[in-house]
C-alpha positions in Angstrom: 15.0 -13.4 -0.4 13.5 -15.9 2.0 10.2 -14.9 3.6 9.8 -15.4 7.3 7.3 -18.1 8.9 5.2 -15.1 10.1 5.1 -13.7 6.6 4.3 -17.2 5.0 1.6 -18.0 7.5 -0.3 -14.4 7.3 -0.2 -14.9 3.3 -1.7 -18.2 3.7 -4.3 -16.7 6.2 -5.1 -13.8 4.1 -5.8 -16.2 1.1 -8.0 -18.2 3.0 -10.2 -15.3 4.1 -10.4 -14.1 0.6 -11.8 -17.6 -0.5 -14.2 -17.3 2.5 -15.1 -13.7 1.3 -16.0 -15.2 -2.0 -18.0 -18.0 -0.9 -20.1 -15.9 1.8 -20.5 -13.1 -1.0 -22.0 -15.9 -3.5 -24.4 -16.8 -0.6 -25.4 -13.1 -0.1 -24.0 -13.3 3.6 -22.7 -9.5 3.3 -22.8 -8.6 7.0 -19.1 -8.0 8.3 -17.7 -9.3 5.1 -15.9 -6.0 4.3 -14.5 -5.6 7.5 -13.3 -9.3 7.9 -11.3 -8.9 4.6 -10.0 -5.5 5.6 -8.8 -6.4 8.8 -7.3 -9.9 7.5 -5.4 -8.8 4.6 -4.1 -6.0 6.8 -2.2 -8.4 8.9 -0.1 -9.4 6.1 0.4 -6.1 4.8 1.9 -4.7 7.9 3.9 -7.8 8.5 5.4 -7.2 5.2 6.0 -3.5 5.8 7.7 -4.4 9.2 10.3 -6.5 7.3 11.3 -3.5 5.6 11.6 -1.3 8.5 14.4 0.7 8.7 14.9 0.9 12.5 13.6 -1.5 15.2 11.1 0.9 16.2 9.5 0.8 12.7 9.4 -3.0 12.9 8.0 -3.1 16.0 5.3 -0.7 15.4 4.2 -2.6 12.2 4.3 -5.9 13.8 2.1 -4.5 16.7 -0.5 -3.0 14.2 -0.7 -6.4 12.6 -1.1 -8.2 16.0 -3.9 -5.7 16.7 -5.6 -6.4 13.3 -5.4 -10.2 14.1 -7.1 -9.6 17.4 -9.8 -7.9 15.5 -10.1 -10.7 13.0 -10.2 -13.3 15.5 -13.0 -11.3 17.3 
């Protein structure tokens, strides 16, 4: 099954954040690392869940959660 552009980009971004997390952890920069990793990877998880939504309402709810997590990560 083909993945959407959003799914591809959210996965790529999640992997970038994981690499950043590892780099900062090695430098012992722990402040906000856990929150950054959690909010960033949550975006991809919710986008993936949205694609499996049974009704439009499920899809929109999961995409909105992904959007909120993206805003949190950006902040």
